C-alpha positions as CSV (number, residue, x, y, z in Angstrom):
1,X,-15.6,-24.4,-0.3
2,X,-19.1,-24.1,-1.7
3,X,-18.3,-24.1,-5.4
4,X,-15.6,-26.7,-5.4
5,X,-17.9,-29.6,-6.3
6,X,-18.7,-28.2,-9.7
7,X,-15.2,-27.0,-10.6
8,X,-13.8,-28.6,-13.8
9,X,-10.6,-28.0,-15.8
10,X,-12.1,-25.7,-18.4
11,X,-13.9,-23.7,-15.7
12,X,-10.8,-23.4,-13.7
13,X,-8.9,-22.1,-16.7
14,X,-11.6,-19.5,-17.5
15,X,-11.6,-18.4,-13.9
16,X,-7.8,-18.0,-14.1
17,X,-8.1,-16.1,-17.4
18,X,-10.7,-13.8,-15.7
19,X,-8.3,-13.3,-12.8
20,X,-5.4,-12.4,-15.2
21,X,-7.6,-9.9,-17.0
22,X,-8.0,-8.1,-13.7
23,X,-4.3,-8.3,-12.9
24,X,-3.4,-6.7,-16.2
25,X,-5.0,-3.5,-15.0
26,X,-2.3,-3.2,-12.3
27,X,-4.8,-1.9,-9.7
28,X,-3.2,-3.1,-6.4
29,X,-6.0,-1.7,-4.3
30,X,-8.2,-4.5,-5.5
31,X,-5.5,-7.2,-5.5
32,X,-6.1,-8.8,-2.1
33,X,-9.9,-9.0,-2.6
34,X,-9.6,-10.5,-6.1
35,X,-7.1,-13.1,-5.0
36,X,-9.3,-14.0,-2.0
37,X,-12.3,-14.5,-4.4
38,X,-10.2,-16.7,-6.7
39,X,-9.0,-18.9,-3.9
40,X,-12.5,-19.2,-2.6
41,X,-13.3,-21.3,-5.6
42,X,-10.7,-23.9,-4.6
43,X,-9.2,-23.9,-8.0
44,X,-6.0,-25.8,-7.0
45,X,-7.4,-28.2,-4.5
46,X,-10.3,-29.3,-6.7
47,X,-8.3,-30.0,-9.9
48,X,-6.7,-33.2,-11.2
49,X,-3.0,-33.5,-11.7
50,X,-3.1,-32.5,-15.4
51,X,-5.2,-29.4,-14.7
52,X,-2.9,-28.3,-11.9
53,X,0.1,-28.8,-14.2
54,X,-1.6,-26.6,-16.7
55,X,-2.0,-23.9,-14.1
56,X,1.6,-24.2,-13.1
57,X,2.7,-23.9,-16.8
58,X,0.4,-21.0,-17.2
59,X,2.0,-19.2,-14.3
60,X,5.5,-20.0,-15.5
61,X,4.7,-18.6,-19.0
62,X,3.5,-15.4,-17.4
63,X,6.6,-15.2,-15.3
64,X,8.9,-15.6,-18.3
65,X,7.8,-12.3,-19.9
66,X,8.5,-8.9,-18.3
67,X,5.1,-7.6,-19.6
68,X,3.1,-10.3,-17.7
69,X,5.5,-10.9,-14.8
70,X,3.2,-9.3,-12.2
71,X,0.2,-11.6,-13.2
72,X,2.5,-14.6,-13.0
73,X,3.7,-13.7,-9.5
74,X,0.0,-13.4,-8.3
75,X,-0.7,-16.8,-9.6
76,X,2.5,-18.2,-8.1
77,X,1.6,-16.7,-4.7
78,X,-1.6,-18.8,-4.7
79,X,0.1,-21.9,-6.0
80,X,2.6,-21.7,-3.1
81,X,-0.1,-21.3,-0.5
82,X,-2.6,-23.9,-1.9
83,X,-0.6,-26.6,-3.7
84,X,-0.2,-30.1,-2.3
85,X,3.0,-31.1,-0.5
86,X,4.0,-33.2,-3.5
87,X,3.4,-30.4,-6.0
88,X,5.3,-28.0,-3.7
89,X,8.3,-30.2,-3.4
90,X,8.3,-30.9,-7.1
91,X,8.4,-27.2,-8.1
92,X,9.9,-25.4,-5.1
93,X,13.4,-25.1,-6.5
94,X,12.3,-23.9,-9.9
95,X,10.0,-21.3,-8.2
96,X,12.9,-20.1,-6.2
97,X,14.9,-19.7,-9.4
98,X,12.1,-17.7,-11.0
99,X,11.9,-15.4,-8.0
100,X,15.6,-14.8,-8.1
101,X,15.3,-13.9,-11.8
102,X,12.6,-11.4,-11.0
103,X,14.7,-9.9,-8.2
104,X,17.7,-9.7,-10.5
105,X,15.6,-8.0,-13.2
106,X,15.3,-4.8,-11.2
107,X,11.5,-4.8,-11.7
108,X,9.4,-2.0,-10.2
109,X,9.2,-1.9,-6.4
110,X,5.6,-3.3,-6.3
111,X,6.7,-6.4,-8.3
112,X,9.8,-6.9,-6.1
113,X,7.7,-6.7,-2.9
114,X,5.3,-9.3,-4.2
115,X,8.3,-11.6,-5.2
116,X,9.7,-11.2,-1.7
117,X,6.4,-12.0,-0.1
118,X,6.3,-15.2,-2.1
119,X,9.9,-15.9,-1.2
120,X,9.1,-15.7,2.5
121,X,6.3,-18.3,2.1
122,X,8.6,-20.6,0.1
123,X,11.3,-20.5,2.6
124,X,9.0,-21.0,5.6
125,X,7.3,-24.0,4.0
126,X,10.5,-25.6,2.5
127,X,12.5,-25.5,5.7
128,X,10.0,-27.9,7.3
129,X,10.8,-30.6,4.7
130,X,14.2,-32.0,5.5
131,X,15.3,-33.2,2.1
132,X,14.0,-30.2,0.3
133,X,15.5,-27.9,3.0
134,X,19.0,-29.4,2.3
135,X,18.7,-28.7,-1.4
136,X,17.4,-25.1,-0.8
137,X,20.2,-24.4,1.7
138,X,22.9,-25.7,-0.6
139,X,21.7,-24.5,-4.0
140,X,19.5,-21.4,-3.6
141,X,20.1,-19.3,-0.5
142,X,23.4,-17.7,-1.3
143,X,22.2,-16.8,-4.8
144,X,19.0,-15.2,-3.5
145,X,20.9,-13.3,-0.8
146,X,23.4,-11.9,-3.4
147,X,20.5,-10.8,-5.6
148,X,18.7,-9.1,-2.7
149,X,21.9,-7.3,-1.7
150,X,22.1,-5.9,-5.2
151,X,18.6,-4.4,-5.2
152,X,18.3,-0.6,-5.8
153,X,17.6,1.8,-2.9
154,X,13.8,2.1,-3.5
155,X,13.5,-1.6,-2.9
156,X,15.6,-1.7,0.3
157,X,12.6,-2.6,2.6
158,X,11.7,-5.6,0.4
159,X,15.3,-6.5,0.2
160,X,15.8,-6.6,4.0
161,X,12.6,-8.5,4.5
162,X,13.9,-11.1,2.1
163,X,17.2,-11.3,3.8
164,X,15.6,-11.7,7.2
165,X,13.5,-14.6,5.9
166,X,16.7,-16.3,4.6
167,X,18.4,-15.7,8.0
168,X,15.4,-16.9,10.0
169,X,14.6,-20.1,8.1
170,X,18.1,-21.0,6.8
171,X,20.6,-19.5,9.3
172,X,23.4,-22.0,8.6
173,X,23.3,-21.4,4.8
174,X,23.7,-17.6,5.4
175,X,26.9,-17.9,7.4
176,X,29.4,-17.1,4.6
177,X,27.6,-13.8,3.9
178,X,27.4,-12.8,7.5
179,X,29.8,-9.9,7.1
180,X,28.2,-8.5,4.0
181,X,24.7,-8.7,5.6
182,X,26.0,-7.0,8.7
183,X,27.5,-4.1,6.6
184,X,24.3,-3.8,4.7
185,X,22.0,-3.6,7.8
186,X,24.5,-1.3,9.5
187,X,24.3,1.2,6.6
188,X,20.5,1.2,6.7
189,X,20.3,1.7,10.5
190,X,21.0,5.4,9.9
191,X,18.0,5.8,7.6
192,X,15.6,8.6,8.5
193,X,12.7,6.3,7.7
194,X,11.5,4.7,11.0
195,X,10.3,1.6,9.2
196,X,13.6,1.1,7.4
197,X,15.6,1.6,10.6
198,X,13.4,-0.9,12.5
199,X,13.8,-3.6,9.8
200,X,17.5,-3.0,9.6
201,X,17.9,-3.4,13.4
202,X,15.8,-6.6,13.3
203,X,18.2,-8.0,10.6
204,X,21.2,-6.9,12.5
205,X,19.9,-8.6,15.6
206,X,19.8,-11.9,13.8
207,X,23.4,-11.9,12.7
208,X,24.7,-14.0,15.7
209,X,22.4,-16.8,14.7
210,X,24.1,-17.3,11.3
211,X,26.4,-20.1,10.3
212,X,27.0,-23.3,12.3
213,X,27.0,-23.6,16.0
214,X,30.7,-23.1,15.8
215,X,31.8,-20.3,13.5
216,X,35.1,-21.6,12.1
217,X,35.9,-18.3,10.3
218,X,35.7,-16.4,13.6
219,X,36.8,-19.2,15.9
220,X,33.8,-18.6,18.1
221,X,30.4,-20.2,18.7
222,X,27.0,-18.6,18.2
223,X,26.6,-18.0,21.9
224,X,29.9,-16.1,22.1
225,X,29.1,-14.2,19.0
226,X,25.8,-13.2,20.5
227,X,27.5,-11.8,23.6
228,X,30.2,-10.1,21.5
229,X,27.5,-8.3,19.5
230,X,25.8,-7.1,22.7
231,X,29.2,-5.8,23.9
232,X,29.9,-4.0,20.7
233,X,26.4,-2.4,20.7
234,X,26.9,-1.3,24.3
235,X,30.3,0.2,23.4
236,X,28.6,2.1,20.5
237,X,25.7,3.3,22.7
238,X,28.1,4.6,25.3
239,X,30.2,6.3,22.7
240,X,27.2,8.1,21.3
241,X,26.0,9.1,24.8
242,X,29.3,10.6,25.5
243,X,28.9,12.9,22.5
244,X,25.2,13.7,23.2
245,X,25.9,14.4,26.9
246,X,29.2,16.3,26.4
247,X,29.5,18.7,29.3
248,X,26.4,17.5,31.1
249,X,27.7,14.4,32.9
250,X,29.3,14.4,36.3
251,X,32.7,12.9,37.1
252,X,30.9,10.0,38.7
253,X,29.2,9.0,35.3
254,X,29.6,5.3,34.7
255,X,32.0,4.6,31.8
256,X,32.0,1.5,29.6
257,X,34.9,-0.7,30.3
258,X,33.9,-3.8,28.5
259,X,35.6,-5.7,25.6
260,X,33.2,-4.4,22.9
261,X,34.4,-2.3,19.9
262,X,32.3,0.5,18.6
263,X,30.5,-0.3,15.3
264,X,31.9,1.3,12.1
265,X,29.1,3.8,11.5
266,X,29.6,6.4,8.7
267,X,31.4,9.5,9.8
268,X,29.2,12.4,11.0
269,X,30.3,16.0,10.3
270,X,31.1,17.4,13.7
271,X,30.4,21.0,12.5
272,X,26.8,20.1,11.3
273,X,24.4,22.2,13.3
274,X,22.0,19.2,13.5
275,X,24.7,16.8,14.8
276,X,22.9,16.2,18.1
277,X,19.7,15.1,16.2
278,X,21.8,12.8,14.1
279,X,23.4,11.3,17.2
280,X,20.1,10.9,18.9
281,X,18.8,9.1,15.7
282,X,21.8,6.8,15.8
283,X,21.4,6.1,19.5
284,X,17.8,5.1,18.9
285,X,19.1,2.6,16.2
286,X,21.7,1.1,18.5
287,X,19.1,0.6,21.3
288,X,16.7,-1.0,18.8
289,X,19.6,-3.3,17.7
290,X,20.2,-4.3,21.3
291,X,16.5,-5.1,21.8
292,X,16.4,-7.3,18.7
293,X,19.7,-9.0,19.5
294,X,18.1,-9.9,22.9
295,X,15.2,-11.5,21.1
296,X,17.3,-13.5,18.7
297,X,17.9,-17.2,19.7
298,X,21.4,-18.4,18.8
299,X,20.4,-21.9,19.8
300,X,23.3,-22.0,22.2
301,X,24.0,-21.0,25.8
302,X,24.8,-17.3,26.1
303,X,26.3,-15.0,28.7
304,X,24.3,-11.8,29.1
305,X,26.4,-8.9,30.3
306,X,23.9,-7.5,32.8
307,X,26.1,-5.0,34.6
308,X,27.3,-3.1,31.5
309,X,23.6,-3.0,30.3
310,X,22.4,-1.6,33.6
311,X,25.4,0.8,33.6
312,X,24.2,2.1,30.3
313,X,20.7,2.6,31.6
314,X,22.0,4.5,34.7
315,X,24.3,6.7,32.6
316,X,21.5,7.6,30.1
317,X,18.9,8.4,32.8
318,X,21.3,10.2,35.1
319,X,21.3,13.3,32.9
320,X,18.1,15.4,33.2
321,X,17.0,18.9,32.4
322,X,18.7,20.3,35.5
323,X,22.0,18.8,34.4
324,X,22.1,20.6,31.0
325,X,23.5,24.0,30.5
326,X,21.1,25.7,28.2
327,X,23.7,28.0,26.6
328,X,25.2,27.1,23.2
329,X,23.9,23.6,22.2
330,X,22.2,23.1,25.5
331,X,18.7,23.8,24.1
332,X,19.1,21.2,21.4
333,X,20.6,18.7,23.9
334,X,17.5,19.2,26.0
335,X,15.3,18.7,23.0
336,X,16.7,15.2,22.3
337,X,16.8,14.1,25.9
338,X,13.3,12.5,26.1
339,X,14.1,10.3,23.0
340,X,17.3,9.2,24.6
341,X,15.5,8.3,27.8
342,X,12.7,6.4,26.0
343,X,15.1,4.4,23.9
344,X,17.1,3.5,27.0
345,X,14.0,2.4,29.0
346,X,13.0,0.2,26.1
347,X,16.3,-1.6,26.5
348,X,15.6,-2.0,30.2
349,X,12.1,-3.3,29.5
350,X,13.6,-5.9,27.2
351,X,16.2,-6.9,29.8
352,X,13.4,-7.5,32.3
353,X,11.5,-9.5,29.7
354,X,14.5,-11.7,29.3
355,X,14.6,-12.1,33.1
356,X,11.0,-13.3,33.0
357,X,11.9,-16.0,30.4
358,X,12.5,-19.6,31.3
359,X,16.2,-19.2,30.4
360,X,16.9,-17.2,33.5
361,X,16.1,-19.0,36.7
362,X,17.2,-16.3,39.2
363,X,18.3,-12.8,39.1
364,X,19.4,-10.2,41.6
365,X,18.6,-6.6,41.0
366,X,20.2,-4.1,43.5
367,X,18.9,-0.6,43.5
368,X,21.6,1.1,45.4
369,X,20.3,4.6,45.3
370,X,17.0,3.6,46.8
371,X,18.6,1.1,49.2
372,X,16.2,-1.6,47.8
373,X,17.2,-5.2,46.9
374,X,14.8,-7.4,45.0
375,X,15.6,-11.1,44.9
376,X,13.5,-12.3,42.1
377,X,12.9,-15.9,40.9
378,X,10.8,-17.3,38.1
379,X,7.9,-17.9,40.5
380,X,7.4,-14.3,41.7
381,X,9.0,-12.4,38.7
382,X,5.6,-11.6,37.2
383,X,4.2,-10.0,40.3
384,X,7.5,-8.1,40.9
385,X,7.7,-6.7,37.4
386,X,5.0,-4.1,37.9
387,X,6.3,-3.1,41.3
388,X,9.8,-2.6,39.9
389,X,8.6,-0.5,36.9
390,X,6.4,1.7,39.1
391,X,9.3,2.3,41.4
392,X,11.7,3.0,38.6
393,X,9.5,5.2,36.5
394,X,8.0,7.2,39.4
395,X,11.5,8.1,40.6
396,X,12.4,9.1,37.1
397,X,9.3,11.2,36.5
398,X,9.3,12.9,39.9
399,X,13.0,13.5,40.5
400,X,14.1,13.4,36.9
401,X,16.6,10.7,37.7
402,X,16.9,7.0,38.4
403,X,19.0,5.5,41.2
404,X,22.1,3.6,40.2
405,X,21.4,0.0,39.5
406,X,23.7,-3.0,39.4
407,X,22.7,-6.5,38.4
408,X,24.1,-10.0,38.4
409,X,22.7,-13.0,36.7
410,X,22.7,-15.9,39.1
411,X,21.9,-18.9,37.0
412,X,21.3,-19.5,33.3
413,X,20.4,-22.5,31.3
């Protein structure tokens, strides 16, 4: 950095004081630019140990007062990003305690969001240092998660982002709170905010990765837990479809016969005139959760229930505008139909993405309705994907239906 050579302790402190004077104005629109300018001076990297210790102390002093907490967090965000490995390891645990105190203080949402952003950096960096990671996992994670679970509703997005960071970087340490986290994410999957719903589904998708490779409390391993979660989501999706499509399905409609149990979503008033819209919103959430569970890596061999997934796809796409009686609730049922189809196709797209991954060596897709069989291996999966999608989507768009599909995974690693 150009100005680093002439940076001295007094100058660094004056720069920091100048930064703090700006932060006191609480003008977040200028925050990223001001912090970037401050970091450009290389304040931390160019200072001696005593000067850096002074900056750490200055940040801690700001954090200790509710009136200056925001300024302290801004300084801490840069300390975390720019400090040396030794300094980071020395102060990481105390920084985590400070962040937990900020979260517990029920500070304004802007302050909580900044604290969570710093928390994500701390967890990402600390998990790469074996000895420090053990201390963080044993002494910090459960307390932080408990504080995040207690945040008020207006901070729910920041809370879920913090929970996700704990789950991603310290999955084993989160195991004992798996049920509480699951209940929290499930309650937010009904949110009318698309962003909140998406983050909640992401968090729910990570649940099978928590705890040890063998979950003693459940008597199952991560891989089995992953499969069980997929089955429960499929059971829920089919249950919701049955309500949305009531009176529109034929006797040949494929029913779910798997071991999954429907998720304990909050009760919906069956007399509500907007019930179908609420069910469509819930179906979207379940499909999102299926997608994000697909993407989660439980670090264990898994069994993917291909046939029930494809049965769900067929069931959802078998109903079209011609199937729906437009009397009574039929017009509202027709209104939500495109959203149901789109959410379902996104699940199918994610399934095909998994088939393209290195974990699946060979798959067989049988398109019974079109009398087409595609034997696809890793070598030719990429070229076949576009052909398969064109075939599938063109039939859906032109005929408003998709042929029944069945699938069987041939080999997994």
